[in-house]
C-alpha positions as CSV (number, residue, x, y, z in Angstrom):
1,M,4.2,7.4,-12.8
2,D,6.1,6.3,-16.0
3,S,5.8,2.6,-16.8
4,N,8.8,0.4,-17.6
5,E,11.2,2.7,-15.9
6,V,14.2,1.7,-13.7
7,V,14.5,3.8,-10.6
8,N,18.0,4.0,-9.2
9,A,18.9,6.3,-6.2
10,F,22.6,5.3,-6.0
11,Q,25.0,8.2,-6.4
12,N,28.5,9.4,-5.4
13,D,27.5,10.7,-1.9
14,S,28.2,9.5,1.6
15,L,26.1,6.4,1.2
16,G,27.6,5.4,-2.1
17,S,26.8,1.7,-2.8
18,D,27.7,0.6,0.7
19,D,25.6,-1.8,2.7
20,A,24.5,-1.0,6.3
21,V,27.6,-2.7,7.8
22,G,29.9,-0.7,5.6
23,I,28.3,2.6,6.5
24,A,28.2,1.8,10.2
25,E,31.9,0.9,10.1
26,K,32.7,4.3,8.5
27,I,30.7,6.1,11.0
28,K,32.4,4.3,13.9
29,K,35.8,5.2,12.4
30,G,34.8,8.8,12.1
31,E,35.0,8.8,8.3
32,L,31.3,9.7,8.0
33,S,28.9,11.5,10.3
34,V,25.4,10.3,11.1
35,S,24.1,13.8,10.1
36,L,25.7,13.5,6.6
37,V,24.4,10.0,5.8
38,T,20.9,11.0,7.1
39,R,20.9,14.1,4.9
40,D,22.0,12.1,1.9
41,A,19.4,9.4,2.5
42,I,16.7,12.0,2.7
43,E,17.8,13.6,-0.5
44,R,17.7,10.2,-2.2
45,A,14.2,9.6,-0.9
46,K,13.0,12.9,-2.2
47,A,14.5,12.2,-5.6
48,V,13.0,8.8,-6.2
49,N,9.9,8.4,-4.0
50,P,7.7,10.3,-6.5
51,K,8.4,7.4,-8.9
52,L,8.2,4.6,-6.4
53,N,5.4,5.7,-4.0
54,A,7.1,3.7,-1.2
55,I,6.8,6.2,1.7
56,T,3.6,6.4,3.8
57,V,4.8,9.2,6.1
58,E,8.0,11.2,6.2
59,N,9.8,11.9,9.4
60,F,12.7,13.7,7.9
61,D,13.0,16.7,10.3
62,L,13.1,14.6,13.4
63,A,15.5,12.1,11.8
64,Q,17.9,15.0,11.0
65,T,17.6,16.3,14.6
66,N,18.2,12.8,16.0
67,S,21.3,12.5,13.7
68,E,23.1,15.1,15.8
69,K,22.8,13.0,18.9
70,P,25.0,10.0,19.8
71,F,23.6,6.6,18.7
72,T,24.2,3.3,20.6
73,G,23.9,-0.1,18.9
74,F,25.8,-1.7,16.1
75,F,24.4,0.4,13.2
76,Q,25.6,3.7,14.6
77,G,22.7,5.8,13.2
78,V,22.4,4.2,9.7
79,P,19.1,5.5,8.2
80,T,16.1,3.2,7.9
81,F,12.3,3.2,7.7
82,I,9.7,1.3,9.7
83,K,6.8,-0.4,7.9
84,D,3.3,1.1,8.3
85,T,2.2,-1.9,10.4
86,D,4.0,-0.7,13.5
87,E,3.8,2.3,15.7
88,V,6.3,5.1,15.5
89,P,6.1,8.1,17.9
90,D,4.1,11.0,16.6
91,L,3.4,9.3,13.2
92,P,0.0,8.1,12.1
93,L,-0.6,4.3,11.8
94,Y,-2.7,3.4,8.7
95,L,-1.8,-0.3,8.0
96,G,-2.4,0.7,4.4
97,S,-6.2,1.0,5.0
98,R,-8.9,3.6,4.6
99,S,-10.7,2.0,7.6
100,L,-8.3,3.6,10.1
101,P,-8.1,7.3,10.6
102,G,-4.3,7.5,11.0
103,E,-4.1,8.6,14.6
104,P,-0.6,9.6,15.8
105,S,1.1,7.0,17.9
106,D,2.7,7.8,21.3
107,K,5.4,5.2,21.3
108,Y,7.2,2.6,19.2
109,S,5.6,-0.8,18.9
110,K,7.6,-3.6,20.5
111,A,8.9,-4.8,17.2
112,A,9.8,-1.3,16.0
113,K,11.6,-0.6,19.3
114,Q,13.7,-3.7,18.9
115,I,14.7,-2.5,15.5
116,I,15.5,1.0,16.5
117,D,17.5,-0.3,19.5
118,T,20.0,-1.8,17.0
119,G,21.2,1.7,16.3
120,L,19.1,2.6,13.3
121,N,17.7,6.1,12.6
122,C,14.1,6.2,11.5
123,L,13.2,8.4,8.5
124,G,9.5,7.5,8.4
125,T,7.1,4.7,7.5
126,T,6.8,2.6,4.4
127,T,3.8,1.4,2.4
128,T,2.0,-1.9,2.8
129,P,-1.2,-3.4,1.3
130,E,-4.3,-3.1,3.5
131,F,-3.4,-4.8,6.8
132,G,-0.5,-6.6,5.0
133,L,-2.9,-9.2,3.7
134,T,-1.6,-9.9,0.2
135,G,1.6,-10.4,-1.9
136,T,1.7,-7.0,-3.5
137,T,1.9,-3.4,-2.2
138,E,-1.1,-1.7,-3.6
139,S,-4.0,-0.1,-1.7
140,L,-6.9,2.2,-2.3
141,R,-5.5,4.5,0.5
142,F,-2.0,5.0,-0.9
143,G,-2.0,3.6,-4.4
144,A,0.6,1.3,-5.9
145,T,4.2,1.0,-4.9
146,C,6.4,0.4,-7.9
147,N,9.3,-2.0,-8.3
148,P,12.5,0.0,-8.9
149,W,13.7,-2.7,-11.4
150,N,10.7,-1.8,-13.6
151,T,8.0,0.5,-12.4
152,A,5.2,-1.4,-14.3
153,Y,5.7,-4.3,-11.9
154,S,4.8,-5.1,-8.3
155,T,7.3,-4.9,-5.5
156,G,5.6,-8.0,-3.9
157,G,4.2,-7.6,-0.5
158,S,3.4,-6.9,2.1
159,S,6.8,-5.2,2.9
160,G,6.9,-3.7,-0.6
161,G,7.6,-0.1,0.4
162,S,10.6,-1.1,2.5
163,S,11.9,-3.3,-0.3
164,A,11.6,-0.6,-2.9
165,L,13.6,1.8,-0.9
166,V,16.3,-0.6,-0.1
167,A,16.5,-2.0,-3.7
168,S,16.6,1.5,-5.2
169,G,19.4,2.6,-2.9
170,V,17.6,5.1,-0.7
171,I,18.6,3.2,2.4
172,P,20.5,-0.1,2.9
173,I,18.2,-1.7,5.5
174,A,14.5,-1.4,6.4
175,H,11.9,-3.0,8.6
176,A,9.7,-5.8,7.2
177,N,7.4,-8.4,8.7
178,D,6.1,-11.7,7.5
179,G,2.8,-13.7,8.1
180,A,2.8,-15.8,4.9
181,G,6.1,-14.6,3.3
182,S,5.9,-10.8,3.6
183,I,9.6,-10.4,4.2
184,R,10.6,-12.9,1.6
185,I,8.1,-12.2,-1.2
186,P,9.1,-8.5,-1.8
187,A,12.8,-9.3,-1.2
188,S,12.5,-11.9,-4.0
189,C,10.6,-9.4,-6.3
190,C,13.2,-6.6,-5.6
191,G,16.4,-8.6,-5.6
192,L,17.1,-8.4,-1.9
193,V,18.0,-10.6,1.1
194,G,15.2,-11.3,3.5
195,L,15.3,-13.6,6.5
196,K,12.3,-14.8,8.5
197,A,14.1,-15.9,11.6
198,S,13.1,-18.8,13.8
199,R,9.9,-18.1,15.8
200,G,11.1,-16.3,19.0
201,R,14.3,-14.9,17.7
202,I,12.6,-11.5,17.6
203,K,9.8,-11.0,20.1
204,D,7.0,-11.3,17.7
205,K,3.5,-9.8,17.6
206,E,1.0,-11.7,19.7
207,V,-1.9,-13.7,18.3
208,P,-4.8,-15.5,20.1
209,S,-3.7,-18.7,21.8
210,Y,-6.3,-20.9,20.0
211,L,-4.6,-20.4,16.6
212,P,-2.4,-23.3,15.4
213,A,0.7,-21.2,15.4
214,N,1.9,-17.6,15.7
215,I,2.7,-16.9,12.1
216,L,3.7,-13.2,12.5
217,H,7.4,-12.5,12.4
218,D,9.4,-9.2,12.2
219,G,12.8,-8.6,10.6
220,V,14.4,-6.5,7.8
221,V,15.2,-6.5,4.1
222,T,18.8,-5.8,3.0
223,R,21.1,-5.9,0.0
224,S,23.7,-8.2,1.6
225,V,23.7,-11.3,3.8
226,R,26.1,-9.7,6.2
227,D,23.6,-6.9,6.9
228,T,20.9,-9.4,7.6
229,W,23.3,-11.4,9.8
230,A,24.5,-8.3,11.7
231,F,21.0,-7.2,12.4
232,H,19.9,-10.5,13.9
233,A,23.2,-10.8,15.9
234,E,22.5,-7.3,17.4
235,I,18.9,-8.3,18.2
236,E,20.3,-11.4,19.9
237,K,22.7,-9.3,22.0
238,N,19.8,-7.0,23.2
239,I,17.2,-9.8,23.7
240,P,18.8,-13.3,23.7
241,A,16.6,-16.1,22.5
242,T,17.9,-18.6,25.1
243,E,15.9,-21.5,23.7
244,F,18.0,-21.6,20.5
245,P,21.7,-21.9,19.6
246,P,23.1,-18.4,19.3
247,I,23.4,-16.8,15.8
248,G,26.6,-15.1,16.9
249,D,28.8,-12.8,14.9
250,I,29.4,-13.1,11.2
251,S,31.7,-16.0,10.3
252,E,33.2,-17.0,6.9
253,S,33.9,-20.6,8.0
254,F,31.5,-22.2,5.6
255,P,29.5,-25.4,6.2
256,K,30.6,-28.6,4.5
257,N,28.7,-31.6,3.2
258,L,25.3,-30.3,3.9
259,K,22.3,-32.5,2.8
260,I,20.1,-30.2,0.7
261,A,16.6,-31.2,-0.5
262,V,15.5,-29.4,-3.6
263,L,11.7,-28.9,-4.1
264,T,10.0,-27.0,-6.9
265,E,6.4,-28.3,-6.7
266,N,3.5,-27.3,-4.5
267,C,1.6,-29.5,-2.1
268,L,-0.5,-30.8,-5.0
269,G,2.5,-31.8,-7.0
270,E,2.3,-28.9,-9.5
271,D,5.6,-27.3,-10.6
272,S,6.5,-23.6,-10.3
273,S,7.0,-21.6,-13.5
274,A,9.8,-22.9,-15.7
275,E,12.2,-19.9,-15.2
276,L,12.0,-20.4,-11.4
277,V,12.5,-24.2,-11.7
278,Q,15.6,-23.5,-13.8
279,A,17.0,-20.9,-11.4
280,T,16.5,-23.3,-8.5
281,H,18.3,-26.1,-10.3
282,D,21.1,-23.7,-11.1
283,V,21.5,-22.9,-7.4
284,A,21.4,-26.6,-6.6
285,R,24.2,-27.3,-9.0
286,L,26.2,-24.5,-7.3
287,C,25.6,-26.1,-3.9
288,A,26.8,-29.4,-5.3
289,S,30.0,-27.8,-6.7
290,L,30.7,-26.4,-3.2
291,G,30.7,-30.0,-1.9
292,H,27.1,-30.3,-0.6
293,E,24.9,-33.3,-1.2
294,V,21.9,-32.4,-3.3
295,E,18.7,-34.4,-3.7
296,M,15.7,-33.6,-5.8
297,I,12.4,-34.4,-4.0
298,S,8.7,-34.4,-4.5
299,N,6.6,-32.4,-2.2
300,P,6.6,-34.2,1.2
301,F,3.9,-32.2,2.9
302,Y,0.2,-33.0,3.1
303,K,-2.0,-32.1,0.1
304,K,-4.5,-30.0,2.1
305,F,-1.8,-27.7,3.5
306,D,-2.5,-24.7,1.2
307,E,-6.3,-25.1,1.7
308,D,-5.8,-25.1,5.5
309,F,-3.4,-22.2,5.6
310,W,-5.7,-20.0,3.5
311,L,-8.5,-20.8,5.9
312,L,-6.3,-19.5,8.7
313,W,-5.5,-16.4,6.6
314,A,-9.3,-15.9,6.0
315,H,-9.7,-16.1,9.8
316,F,-7.2,-13.2,10.1
317,G,-9.6,-11.1,8.0
318,F,-12.4,-12.1,10.4
319,L,-10.2,-11.0,13.3
320,I,-9.4,-7.6,11.7
321,R,-13.1,-7.0,11.1
322,Y,-14.4,-8.0,14.5
323,S,-11.6,-7.4,16.9
324,V,-8.2,-6.0,15.8
325,G,-9.6,-3.0,13.9
326,K,-11.4,-1.7,17.0
327,E,-8.3,-2.4,19.2
328,L,-6.3,-0.2,16.8
329,S,-8.7,2.6,16.8
330,S,-12.2,3.3,18.2
331,K,-12.8,5.1,14.8
332,F,-12.2,1.9,12.8
333,D,-14.7,1.8,9.9
334,H,-15.1,-1.8,8.5
335,T,-17.3,-0.5,5.6
336,Q,-14.1,1.1,4.2
337,L,-12.3,-2.3,3.9
338,E,-11.2,-3.3,0.3
339,Q,-12.5,-6.2,-1.7
340,W,-9.8,-8.6,-0.7
341,P,-10.3,-8.4,3.1
342,K,-14.1,-8.5,2.7
343,Y,-13.7,-11.6,0.5
344,L,-11.6,-13.3,3.2
345,I,-14.2,-12.5,5.8
346,S,-17.0,-13.9,3.7
347,R,-14.9,-17.0,2.9
348,H,-14.3,-17.5,6.7
349,W,-18.0,-17.5,7.4
350,R,-18.7,-19.9,4.4
351,N,-16.1,-22.3,5.6
352,I,-16.3,-21.9,9.4
353,H,-17.3,-25.6,9.8
354,K,-13.9,-26.6,8.3
355,V,-11.8,-24.4,10.6
356,P,-11.4,-26.8,13.6
357,V,-10.0,-29.7,11.5
358,A,-7.8,-27.3,9.5
359,F,-6.3,-25.8,12.6
360,W,-5.7,-29.3,14.0
361,R,-3.8,-30.3,10.9
362,L,-1.8,-27.1,10.9
363,R,-0.9,-27.6,14.5
364,R,0.4,-31.1,13.7
365,F,2.4,-29.7,10.8
366,V,4.9,-28.1,13.2
367,S,6.2,-31.6,14.2
368,Q,5.8,-33.0,10.7
369,Y,8.1,-30.3,9.3
370,E,10.7,-31.0,11.9
371,T,10.5,-34.7,11.3
372,F,11.0,-34.2,7.6
373,M,14.0,-31.9,8.3
374,Q,15.7,-34.6,10.4
375,N,16.8,-36.1,7.1
376,F,18.1,-32.9,5.6
377,D,20.0,-29.8,6.7
378,I,18.5,-27.4,4.1
379,L,15.3,-27.2,2.0
380,L,15.9,-25.3,-1.2
381,T,12.9,-24.0,-3.2
382,P,12.0,-21.1,-5.4
383,T,10.8,-18.3,-3.2
384,L,7.7,-17.8,-5.3
385,G,5.6,-19.9,-7.6
386,T,5.6,-17.4,-10.5
387,T,7.7,-14.6,-11.8
388,V,7.1,-11.0,-10.6
389,P,3.5,-9.9,-11.5
390,K,2.6,-6.6,-13.1
391,L,0.9,-4.0,-11.0
392,G,-2.8,-4.6,-10.9
393,F,-2.5,-8.4,-10.9
394,F,-3.3,-8.5,-7.2
395,G,-4.5,-4.9,-7.0
396,P,-7.5,-3.7,-4.9
397,E,-9.7,-3.5,-8.0
398,V,-9.4,-7.3,-8.6
399,S,-12.3,-9.4,-7.4
400,G,-11.8,-11.4,-4.2
401,Q,-12.4,-14.7,-6.0
402,E,-9.9,-13.9,-8.7
403,H,-7.4,-12.7,-6.2
404,W,-7.8,-16.0,-4.3
405,E,-7.1,-18.1,-7.3
406,R,-4.1,-16.1,-8.3
407,I,-2.4,-16.0,-4.9
408,N,-2.5,-19.7,-4.5
409,D,-0.2,-20.1,-7.6
410,F,2.0,-17.2,-6.4
411,L,2.8,-18.4,-2.9
412,P,3.4,-22.2,-2.7
413,F,6.5,-22.2,-0.5
414,T,6.8,-19.4,2.0
415,K,3.9,-20.4,4.2
416,Y,5.5,-23.6,5.4
417,Q,7.9,-21.8,7.7
418,N,5.3,-19.4,9.1
419,I,3.5,-22.5,10.5
420,S,6.5,-24.5,11.5
421,G,8.3,-21.5,12.9
422,A,11.5,-22.6,11.2
423,P,13.9,-20.0,9.7
424,A,13.8,-19.2,6.0
425,I,15.8,-16.8,3.9
426,T,15.4,-15.6,0.3
427,L,18.4,-14.7,-1.8
428,P,18.6,-13.2,-5.2
429,C,20.0,-15.6,-7.9
430,G,19.3,-14.0,-11.3
431,T,16.7,-12.3,-13.4
432,D,13.8,-13.6,-15.5
433,L,13.3,-12.9,-19.2
434,K,11.8,-9.5,-18.4
435,G,14.9,-8.5,-16.4
436,L,13.2,-8.8,-13.0
437,P,14.8,-10.5,-10.0
438,I,14.4,-14.2,-9.2
439,G,14.8,-15.3,-5.6
440,I,15.4,-18.7,-4.2
441,Q,14.5,-19.7,-0.6
442,L,16.6,-21.7,1.8
443,S,15.1,-23.0,5.0
444,S,16.3,-25.2,7.9
445,R,15.3,-26.7,11.2
446,L,13.9,-24.5,14.0
447,G,16.8,-22.7,15.6
448,D,19.3,-23.3,12.8
449,D,19.5,-19.7,11.7
450,R,23.3,-19.6,11.9
451,L,23.6,-22.5,9.6
452,L,21.2,-20.9,7.2
453,L,23.2,-17.6,7.2
454,K,26.5,-19.4,6.7
455,L,25.3,-21.2,3.6
456,S,23.7,-17.9,2.4
457,L,27.0,-16.1,2.7
458,Q,28.8,-19.0,1.0
459,L,26.3,-18.8,-2.0
460,E,26.5,-15.0,-2.1
461,Q,30.3,-15.1,-2.3
462,N,30.3,-17.7,-5.0
463,S,27.6,-16.2,-7.3
464,N,27.7,-13.3,-9.7
465,W,24.5,-11.6,-8.6
466,K,24.5,-7.9,-8.9
467,S,22.2,-5.4,-7.3
468,L,20.4,-2.6,-9.1
469,N,23.3,-0.2,-9.1
470,K,25.8,-2.6,-10.8
């Protein structure tokens, strides 16, 4: 793979530069056929995937066959990919790991089924780091997935394959999921929109009940706020989350006089990199110009939050080694795990005496976050703590201890909403000095997804952000 190369699949075919809503509208009007858009997406994938390495398994023949059948659901057969964390019929499931044999699945996972039921046509599965455990998409099994903005750089993770395909223009929308930011991290690195919805909006993957919170959330990455909104509105129509106010259909009646807290430092009071702080302040000024009340704040959350969260993350490594792996396949081979999962497992054992108190504090954080948000409508932060890293910075060859130290700086903000369950969205807002995307994150109170989407649409329409093809 060439370094420092821009990879752009956009061309003058049936997909053009339209988002998923635009393509679906043309299919519904009879201006495009599902067969044609499927064929063109496949051709785009074949053209650029050798440079991106974003596809785990192709399912092109079946997708083309399915494109001749009628589609129900809002998206009318718009092409997509499912992340290699979820089952797709007849395709192997690897979770980016050499420890699994890649046995073919006999059904869609619950999350994948919800996504396909919105009317999307699956073209295959996308790359993820081993078991989705880090903020890049590099594995010993499949190699490195390259950022289409610059192939020497990471896509972020763990939904990096999906993000690379959407950002480069192969497809307009793709499955992603999020345990510590894995929708929002790669969306930020690739200049996309990524929403982690309120816990329960999508019927999420299950975790043991003794854990402080279910931090695992499914969703999509897209190139427009309206695509993200339309996806979640369709999910809601199929499986309503009756405990929350409805997201409802897309609206351009923008919110007024929101109280927005602006935070750029981690729980220890250390600031993010200067370029991200500047970008966040620029968005804050835009919010103020739109009539919202903006307040700069110090980090209000307890200082041991990061330490406690990473103990929980290490516990997930322990669960993979001693439980989840065997549940996925009787042929699971833990000796084939990479350095990072092995480091998490060893860290879990070394700190097991700290786990009960850490879990107790994280459980309390759910109400603490909601109490803080009673004073504000929106929390605005950078999505990440640093700019987009080069490939190899979090790669499988890096020692576990070095990986641990680096990832703490990289991810100061996205984890709060995985614990609290509150919605959080990343939006592109500019580029850094290397020409790579910068994302900002907006979050709100549990259930306030519609408010978050309305503000996101307002910011999108009042910014000059351009995607990779413009």
